[in-house]
C-alpha positions, 0 to 999 in steps of 0.5 A: 500500500505504501508503495502505491501511495508513494507512486501516486505521490511522485506522479503528482510531484508537479502538476503539468499543463495538459498537452495531449497523449503520449508521443504527440509532442511537437517537433518544432518546439524550441525545447521539450515541454514538461512531461512525465516519462515511464520506463518501457520505451517505444521503438517509434518515438520517445514516450512523452505522456503528460500527468493529468492536471488537478481540476482547475489547475494548469501551472507546474508546481515543483515539489520540495527538494531536500538538502544535497547530502541526500538524507533519507528516513531509511534505516541506517543498516541499508547498504550505502552501496545502494545510494551510490548506484542510485545516484550513478544511475540518476546522473547517467540518465541525464548525460548526453552527447549530441554528437553521437546520441540520436535520442535522449533515451540513448543515455538510458541504453548506456546505463543498462549495466546498472539495471536488472536484466528485465529492465535492461531488456525493455530499455530500447532506443526509439527511432525518433527523438522527441527533443529533435528541435533542441538537438538540431541546435546542439549538434552543430555545437558538439554539445554535451550535457553536464549533469548535476544532482540537486538533492532528494525530492521530498515525497509524502508517503515514501515506501519503506526501504528493506535490506533488498529493496530501496527507493530514491528520487532526485532532482536533476539539472544539467548545462549544455557545454559546447565542444570548446568548453563554453556554455551552449547558447540554447534554451533548455530550462528543464529540471528532471525528477528521477524516481528509482527503485533498486533491488539487490541482485547477489552482492550488487544493487541494480535499478529495477525500475525508474520514472522521470518527470520534467518541469521548468527549472 
């Protein structure tokens, strides 16, 4: 029950403007709009489903972010290696090189070594890039993202960690850096919440599932 409540909580961490069904993002927009993206990627186009807005609302509201030391309410006995894997995965999911990445999902494909076999098997790069308009600006500059973990996103009903399963959620941002080391002159004012569930597989921690949601930064 707590896991269901937590899932509902993180899904409404931000209230988004209604923009239509998944995969209907306009390719002509200067930068991607606020979205929530679940795992299980389509091979046609990167999924960009919207989170339904609450009645009478249309503006995005960011959830609180805790301090960057990533304090959690989980038991002290939880293996610290779980946090290390979670943070590594969150950073990996927003690390892009537009000179070689055809889509944003390429980052998730590279992160497969951090995933369970089941999650890795269903992580597939789509044929089309939902952020193509942004990519068109960045590719001539040889731009790559420089990600930053801004801390833990507070959730009202987080599920309890156990010795074999943990849950983490982070607020991620990034800068675009050109091939000559300068900040790219493009507009990409997004932050991305990355929600992760990890399980222990043998002696290692693996990402079993994840959800991302974008919002204005």
